[in-house]
C-alpha positions in Angstrom: 52.5 36.0 13.6 54.9 38.7 16.0 54.4 42.2 15.7 57.1 44.2 15.2 57.4 47.1 17.7 59.4 50.2 17.4 62.9 48.7 18.7 62.7 46.0 16.3 61.9 43.8 18.8 59.1 40.9 17.8 56.6 40.6 20.3 52.9 38.7 20.1 50.4 39.9 18.1 47.3 41.0 20.2 44.1 39.5 19.3 42.4 42.8 18.2 44.9 42.5 15.2 42.6 39.8 13.4 39.9 40.4 14.8 37.3 40.7 12.0 38.3 37.4 10.5 38.4 35.8 13.7 34.8 37.1 14.8 33.8 35.8 11.3 35.1 32.6 11.6 34.0 32.1 15.5 30.2 33.1 14.0 30.7 30.5 11.4 32.0 28.0 13.9 29.1 29.0 16.2 26.3 28.6 13.5 27.7 25.0 12.8 27.7 24.0 16.3 24.1 25.3 16.4 23.2 23.6 13.3 24.7 20.4 14.2 22.9 20.4 17.8 19.7 21.3 15.9 20.3 18.3 13.9 21.2 16.0 16.4 18.1 17.2 18.4 16.0 16.5 15.3 17.7 13.0 14.8 17.0 12.4 18.8 13.3 13.4 18.2 13.0 11.2 15.3 14.7 8.2 17.3 12.4 8.8 19.9 9.4 8.5 17.6 10.8 5.5 16.0 11.4 3.8 19.1 7.8 4.2 20.4 6.6 3.2 16.8 8.5 -0.1 17.4 7.5 -0.5 20.7 3.8 0.1 19.4 4.4 -2.7 16.5 6.0 -5.1 19.3 3.1 -4.7 21.5 0.7 -5.4 18.7 2.4 -8.4 17.2 2.0 -10.0 20.6 -1.2 -9.5 20.6 -1.6 -10.7 16.7 0.5 -13.9 18.2 -1.5 -14.6 21.1 -5.0 -14.2 19.0 -3.4 -16.5 16.2 -2.8 -18.9 18.8 -6.3 -19.2 20.4 -7.9 -19.4 16.7 -5.5 -22.5 16.2 -6.5 -23.8 19.3 -10.3 -23.1 18.3 -9.6 -24.8 14.4 -8.3 -28.0 16.3 -11.4 -28.5 18.4 -13.3 -27.9 15.3 -11.4 -30.3 13.1 -11.7 -32.8 15.7 -15.7 -32.5 16.0 -16.0 -32.8 12.5 -13.9 -35.8 12.1 -16.1 -37.2 15.1 -19.5 -36.2 13.2 -17.9 -37.7 9.8 -17.3 -40.6 11.2 -20.7 -41.0 13.1 -22.5 -39.7 9.7 -20.8 -42.4 8.2 -21.9 -45.0 10.5 -25.8 -43.8 10.0 -25.3 -43.9 6.2 -23.9 -47.1 6.3 -26.6 -48.6 8.6 -29.9 -46.8 6.6 -28.1 -48.9 3.5 -28.2 -52.1 5.1 -31.7 -51.4 6.6 -32.8 -50.5 2.8 -31.5 -53.5 1.5 -33.0 -55.7 4.0 -36.7 -54.0 3.5 -36.9 -54.7 -0.2 -34.7 -51.9 -1.7 -35.7 -48.7 -3.4 -38.7 -50.8 -4.4 -40.7 -50.6 -1.3 -39.3 -47.4 -0.8 -41.1 -46.0 -3.8 -43.9 -47.8 -3.0 -44.1 -45.9 0.2 -44.0 -42.7 -1.1 -46.5 -43.3 -3.5 -49.1 -44.1 -1.2 -48.0 -41.0 0.7 -49.0 -38.9 -2.0 -52.1 -40.7 -2.5 -52.9 -40.2 0.8 -52.0 -36.5 0.8 -54.3 -36.3 -2.4 -57.5 -37.7 -0.8 -57.2 -35.7 2.5 -56.9 -32.5 0.3 -60.3 -33.8 -1.7 -61.9 -34.5 1.7 -61.1 -31.1 3.0 -62.7 -28.9 -0.3 -65.3 -30.9 -0.8 
């Protein structure tokens, strides 16, 4: 650590006594620092890209949520309309059954259908003869 001068006194070593080792160490340290800075820069770029992707996903998810809200409202309205229509159809079906019972039931209905078929056949015969 201390150099020996000619008189037997010790003095501090000069920097050039270990300059080869020191230069190698400085180069190594400098290289390591450059590598760490490069890695930090790459990590920062990766984090920036990740942040942008997260922002895009957040905006996309908000849009999807909004769209689902609109579609849920539409489905609720359709369900209400369907319930009202089902009630009306049930009412009409019930009234139709009551009317068929009052008018003689299925027997009169079948007679009417048979007469319509006969009338149709007679019209065809008249047209083709």
